[in-house]
FITORGU-768629 format. One record per residue: residue number from 1; residue in one letter; chain; z, y, x of N, C-alpha, C, O in turn. Coordinates in nm, 3 decimals, decimal comma, padded with zeros to 5 digits. Atoms other than C-alpha are relative to their C-alpha. Layout:
<atoms>
(NUM; A; A; (Z; Y; X); (Z; Y; X); (Z; Y; X); (Z; Y; X))
...
</atoms>
This chain:
<atoms>
(1; M; A; (00,047; -00,123; 00,096); (-02,593; -04,323; 02,768); (-00,100; -00,007; -00,103); (-00,218; -00,041; -00,091))
(2; M; A; (00,042; 00,013; 00,090); (-02,655; -04,297; 02,446); (-00,038; 00,104; -00,079); (00,040; 00,197; -00,061))
(3; Y; A; (00,096; -00,108; 00,063); (-02,882; -04,056; 02,216); (-00,052; -00,065; -00,120); (-00,132; -00,155; -00,144))
(4; P; A; (-00,050; -00,120; 00,028); (-02,810; -03,924; 02,001); (00,106; -00,018; 00,080); (00,151; -00,116; 00,140))
(5; P; A; (-00,192; 00,043; 00,021); (-02,460; -03,810; 02,043); (00,048; -00,051; -00,044); (00,001; -00,062; -00,157))
(6; K; A; (-00,074; 00,052; 00,063); (-02,199; -04,002; 01,957); (00,065; 00,070; -00,141); (00,162; 00,032; -00,206))
(7; H; A; (-00,153; -00,049; 00,075); (-02,104; -03,723; 01,708); (-00,140; 00,018; -00,105); (-00,144; 00,114; -00,183))
(8; H; A; (00,173; 00,005; 00,059); (-02,490; -03,775; 01,548); (-00,005; -00,120; -00,042); (-00,107; -00,136; -00,109))
(9; Q; A; (00,042; 00,096; -00,005); (-02,441; -04,131; 01,523); (00,093; -00,031; -00,093); (00,203; 00,012; -00,128))
(10; E; A; (-00,107; 00,040; 00,187); (-02,344; -04,319; 01,200); (00,070; -00,169; 00,042); (-00,009; -00,263; 00,055))
(11; Y; A; (-00,114; 00,055; -00,002); (-02,042; -04,561; 01,258); (00,038; -00,094; -00,138); (00,065; -00,211; -00,113))
(12; K; A; (-00,017; 00,115; 00,100); (-01,983; -04,735; 00,905); (-00,071; -00,063; -00,038); (-00,157; -00,006; -00,105))
(13; F; A; (00,101; 00,109; -00,021); (-02,166; -05,037; 00,901); (-00,066; 00,040; -00,139); (-00,177; 00,094; -00,131))
(14; E; A; (00,016; -00,045; 00,175); (-02,172; -04,981; 00,408); (-00,054; 00,149; 00,059); (00,018; 00,238; 00,013))
(15; S; A; (00,068; -00,101; -00,009); (-02,378; -04,689; 00,546); (-00,133; -00,033; 00,031); (-00,243; 00,002; -00,013))
(16; V; A; (00,213; 00,029; -00,107); (-02,682; -04,834; 00,777); (-00,020; -00,054; -00,083); (-00,112; -00,023; -00,158))
(17; V; A; (00,021; 00,132; 00,158); (-02,660; -05,104; 00,517); (-00,074; 00,095; -00,088); (-00,191; 00,088; -00,126))
(18; S; A; (00,058; -00,085; 00,151); (-02,703; -04,837; 00,255); (-00,177; 00,006; 00,012); (-00,280; -00,036; -00,042))
(19; A; A; (00,183; -00,106; -00,075); (-03,002; -04,624; 00,475); (-00,066; -00,120; -00,033); (-00,136; -00,124; -00,134))
(20; I; A; (00,071; 00,162; 00,023); (-03,129; -04,977; 00,471); (-00,142; -00,075; -00,062); (-00,248; -00,132; -00,037))
(21; Q; A; (-00,012; 00,047; 00,110); (-03,132; -05,032; 00,166); (-00,122; 00,044; -00,077); (-00,225; -00,008; -00,118))
(22; Q; A; (00,104; -00,134; 00,029); (-03,299; -04,731; 00,061); (-00,145; 00,032; 00,033); (-00,207; 00,078; -00,063))
(23; F; A; (00,023; -00,011; -00,077); (-03,558; -04,706; 00,319); (-00,063; -00,114; 00,106); (-00,111; -00,088; 00,217))
(24; P; A; (00,045; 00,073; -00,021); (-03,651; -05,055; 00,369); (-00,113; -00,037; 00,138); (-00,130; -00,137; 00,207))
(25; L; A; (00,100; 00,040; -00,126); (-03,954; -04,935; 00,629); (00,042; 00,020; 00,089); (00,107; 00,125; 00,098))
(26; A; A; (00,017; -00,063; -00,001); (-03,949; -04,993; 00,904); (-00,010; -00,072; 00,184); (-00,054; -00,186; 00,202))
(27; T; A; (00,126; 00,035; -00,113); (-04,038; -05,017; 01,313); (00,057; -00,116; 00,096); (00,166; -00,103; 00,153))
(28; L; A; (-00,064; 00,112; -00,094); (-03,986; -05,343; 01,514); (-00,053; 00,029; 00,118); (-00,173; 00,047; 00,136))
(29; I; A; (00,063; -00,029; -00,158); (-04,016; -05,278; 01,876); (00,044; -00,128; 00,087); (00,157; -00,176; 00,089))
(30; T; A; (-00,080; 00,102; -00,096); (-04,010; -05,557; 02,135); (-00,066; 00,050; 00,127); (-00,148; 00,141; 00,138))
(31; A; A; (00,120; -00,038; -00,136); (-04,122; -05,578; 02,530); (00,050; -00,093; 00,073); (00,171; -00,109; 00,089))
(32; D; A; (-00,004; 00,105; -00,098); (-04,149; -05,841; 02,747); (00,009; 00,069; 00,216); (00,038; -00,013; 00,303))
(33; G; A; (-00,079; -00,016; -00,097); (-04,079; -05,660; 03,083); (-00,146; 00,093; 00,041); (-00,132; 00,172; 00,134))
(34; Q; A; (00,107; -00,022; -00,064); (-04,447; -05,552; 03,133); (-00,015; 00,115; -00,122); (00,009; 00,235; -00,119))
(35; E; A; (-00,004; -00,143; 00,073); (-04,522; -05,407; 02,799); (00,086; 00,043; -00,133); (00,197; -00,010; -00,140))
(36; C; A; (-00,061; -00,031; 00,076); (-04,419; -05,224; 02,459); (-00,054; -00,053; -00,096); (-00,176; -00,043; -00,080))
(37; L; A; (00,100; 00,078; 00,064); (-04,544; -05,421; 02,184); (00,093; 00,111; -00,175); (00,214; 00,127; -00,190))
(38; T; A; (-00,111; -00,070; 00,150); (-04,429; -05,199; 01,781); (-00,131; -00,009; -00,093); (-00,253; 00,005; -00,080))
(39; T; A; (00,044; 00,096; 00,143); (-04,494; -05,341; 01,423); (00,127; 00,102; -00,090); (00,250; 00,104; -00,090))
(40; H; A; (-00,103; 00,033; 00,211); (-04,403; -05,170; 01,030); (-00,016; -00,114; -00,021); (-00,116; -00,184; -00,012))
(41; V; A; (00,019; 00,044; 00,115); (-04,291; -05,361; 00,851); (00,090; 00,032; -00,086); (00,157; 00,123; -00,037))
(42; P; A; (-00,044; 00,053; 00,021); (-04,110; -05,418; 00,613); (00,188; -00,080; -00,057); (00,171; -00,136; -00,166))
(43; L; A; (-00,141; 00,053; -00,068); (-03,716; -05,558; 00,644); (00,149; 00,024; -00,122); (00,236; 00,108; -00,146))
(44; I; A; (-00,111; 00,059; 00,160); (-03,491; -05,692; 00,326); (00,183; -00,030; 00,110); (00,207; -00,108; 00,201))
(45; Y; A; (-00,172; 00,037; -00,069); (-03,065; -05,675; 00,449); (00,054; -00,149; -00,040); (-00,052; -00,200; -00,002))
(46; K; A; (00,003; 00,074; 00,003); (-02,947; -05,997; 00,367); (00,186; -00,029; 00,035); (00,179; -00,045; 00,157))
(47; A; A; (-00,150; 00,006; -00,030); (-02,515; -06,041; 00,411); (00,018; -00,188; 00,016); (00,003; -00,291; -00,049))
(48; D; A; (-00,007; 00,196; -00,031); (-02,461; -06,391; 00,548); (00,114; -00,056; 00,066); (00,137; -00,146; 00,146))
(49; G; A; (-00,206; 00,038; -00,097); (-02,081; -06,402; 00,650); (00,038; 00,056; 00,092); (00,136; 00,125; 00,119))
(50; S; A; (00,013; -00,103; -00,174); (-02,197; -06,301; 00,997); (00,079; 00,145; -00,032); (00,119; 00,218; -00,123))
(51; E; A; (-00,108; -00,217; -00,013); (-02,022; -05,960; 01,164); (-00,104; 00,076; -00,103); (-00,076; 00,168; -00,179))
(52; Y; A; (00,063; -00,205; 00,063); (-02,370; -05,769; 01,025); (-00,066; -00,087; -00,133); (-00,099; -00,042; -00,243))
(53; G; A; (00,129; 00,023; 00,122); (-02,572; -06,025; 00,822); (-00,122; -00,016; 00,107); (-00,119; -00,044; 00,227))
(54; K; A; (00,157; 00,079; -00,032); (-02,991; -06,082; 00,847); (-00,075; 00,082; -00,072); (-00,065; 00,116; -00,189))
(55; L; A; (00,144; -00,090; 00,118); (-03,347; -05,858; 00,801); (-00,047; -00,124; -00,002); (00,000; -00,218; 00,063))
(56; F; A; (00,088; 00,080; 00,038); (-03,598; -06,066; 00,672); (-00,109; 00,107; -00,002); (-00,111; 00,228; -00,022))
(57; G; A; (00,181; -00,093; 00,017); (-03,957; -05,939; 00,675); (-00,033; -00,123; 00,006); (00,024; -00,229; -00,017))
(58; H; A; (00,143; 00,102; -00,044); (-04,272; -06,120; 00,774); (-00,103; 00,083; 00,043); (-00,130; 00,193; -00,005))
(59; L; A; (00,030; -00,013; -00,054); (-04,487; -06,104; 01,006); (-00,129; -00,085; 00,010); (-00,123; -00,208; 00,004))
(60; D; A; (00,128; 00,145; 00,019); (-04,918; -06,236; 01,020); (00,017; -00,086; 00,171); (00,009; -00,037; 00,284))
(61; K; A; (-00,002; 00,035; -00,078); (-04,873; -06,494; 01,227); (-00,084; 00,039; 00,202); (-00,053; 00,013; 00,318))
(62; N; A; (00,106; -00,065; -00,107); (-05,173; -06,320; 01,464); (00,100; 00,054; 00,054); (00,135; 00,003; 00,161))
(63; N; A; (-00,009; -00,155; -00,080); (-04,981; -05,987; 01,544); (00,077; -00,083; 00,176); (00,080; -00,198; 00,221))
(64; P; A; (-00,019; 00,005; -00,135); (-04,854; -05,995; 01,885); (00,117; -00,057; 00,081); (00,137; -00,114; 00,189))
(65; Q; A; (-00,133; -00,050; 00,000); (-04,544; -05,961; 01,871); (00,083; -00,120; -00,076); (00,195; -00,102; -00,123))
(66; V; A; (-00,066; 00,053; 00,043); (-04,463; -06,255; 01,746); (00,073; -00,144; 00,089); (00,127; -00,245; 00,044))
(67; P; A; (-00,076; 00,144; -00,101); (-04,339; -06,503; 02,064); (00,101; 00,072; 00,004); (00,204; 00,024; -00,043))
(68; Y; A; (-00,110; -00,055; -00,014); (-04,124; -06,204; 02,153); (00,115; -00,034; -00,115); (00,231; 00,008; -00,107))
(69; L; A; (-00,153; -00,044; 00,082); (-03,919; -06,296; 01,820); (00,127; -00,090; 00,004); (00,231; -00,058; -00,054))
(70; D; A; (-00,058; 00,118; -00,002); (-03,754; -06,642; 01,912); (00,048; 00,063; 00,109); (-00,014; 00,110; 00,204))
(71; N; A; (-00,126; -00,011; -00,120); (-03,376; -06,573; 02,103); (-00,010; 00,093; 00,107); (00,023; 00,090; 00,226))
(72; R; A; (-00,042; -00,143; -00,145); (-03,434; -06,196; 02,227); (00,052; 00,048; -00,095); (00,074; 00,030; -00,214))
(73; K; A; (-00,027; -00,113; 00,164); (-03,322; -05,888; 02,149); (-00,097; 00,069; 00,010); (-00,179; 00,057; 00,101))
(74; V; A; (00,085; -00,103; 00,036); (-03,512; -05,630; 02,029); (00,036; 00,069; -00,137); (00,111; 00,032; -00,228))
(75; F; A; (-00,102; -00,154; 00,070); (-03,464; -05,278; 01,839); (-00,094; -00,001; -00,127); (-00,208; -00,042; -00,145))
(76; V; A; (00,037; -00,012; 00,108); (-03,520; -05,219; 01,539); (00,020; 00,142; -00,118); (00,100; 00,126; -00,210))
(77; I; A; (-00,037; -00,103; 00,086); (-03,547; -04,827; 01,346); (-00,078; 00,002; -00,118); (-00,191; -00,035; -00,152))
(78; F; A; (00,047; 00,009; 00,144); (-03,524; -04,752; 01,008); (-00,026; 00,199; -00,032); (00,042; 00,300; -00,011))
(79; H; A; (00,094; -00,210; 00,035); (-03,705; -04,355; 00,913); (00,070; 00,053; -00,065); (00,051; 00,173; -00,086))
(80; G; A; (-00,018; -00,151; 00,188); (-03,518; -04,211; 00,608); (-00,073; -00,006; -00,037); (-00,168; -00,081; -00,015))
(81; P; A; (00,117; -00,060; 00,028); (-03,684; -04,022; 00,416); (-00,077; 00,149; 00,103); (-00,107; 00,268; 00,102))
(82; N; A; (00,168; -00,131; -00,062); (-03,923; -03,912; 00,684); (-00,009; 00,211; -00,033); (-00,106; 00,280; -00,067))
(83; T; A; (00,013; -00,160; 00,009); (-03,792; -03,500; 00,672); (-00,027; 00,089; 00,108); (-00,041; 00,016; 00,206))
(84; Y; A; (-00,027; -00,019; -00,151); (-03,806; -03,281; 00,961); (00,110; 00,130; -00,082); (00,100; 00,180; -00,194))
(85; I; A; (-00,079; -00,119; -00,023); (-03,499; -03,006; 01,030); (-00,028; 00,053; 00,033); (-00,013; 00,023; 00,152))
(86; S; A; (00,013; -00,124; -00,060); (-03,621; -02,680; 01,115); (00,139; 00,040; 00,150); (00,259; 00,044; 00,119))
(87; P; A; (-00,117; -00,035; -00,100); (-03,404; -02,583; 01,491); (00,093; 00,112; -00,059); (00,212; 00,131; -00,032))
(88; N; A; (-00,085; -00,066; 00,030); (-03,350; -02,295; 01,266); (00,107; 00,001; -00,152); (00,139; 00,096; -00,223))
(89; T; A; (-00,078; 00,025; 00,118); (-03,133; -02,457; 00,985); (00,130; 00,033; 00,096); (00,222; 00,097; 00,044))
(90; Y; A; (-00,153; 00,031; -00,024); (-02,839; -02,499; 01,253); (00,031; 00,169; 00,035); (-00,019; 00,226; 00,132))
(91; G; A; (-00,150; -00,124; -00,067); (-02,605; -02,168; 01,301); (00,021; 00,043; 00,162); (00,024; 00,163; 00,188))
(92; T; A; (00,011; -00,038; -00,093); (-02,580; -02,186; 01,664); (-00,115; -00,005; 00,096); (-00,200; -00,041; 00,015))
(93; T; A; (00,142; 00,025; -00,131); (-02,888; -02,208; 01,982); (00,081; -00,086; 00,017); (00,053; -00,110; -00,101))
(94; Q; A; (-00,006; 00,109; -00,060); (-02,687; -02,514; 02,099); (-00,028; -00,117; 00,017); (00,020; -00,179; 00,112))
</atoms>
């Protein structure tokens, strides 16, 4: 199950890339089964001929996340313009 609901998810890859380019500061999340690690890191998107391209960034070699990046799945969250939308904005209570 994925949250938010599908009607709130972005499926146009071009729109995702545009958001990454506008707001490159991301939260990198890794896990090893015991703990979750997070780091805020600017990432640059590069098309490379593959289906989705690649994200490039830099972590200090002493960052405890470094060992968890080689050939592992990670989560990257791009936060956008960092605004709050009040529930009062919506026309319904749902």
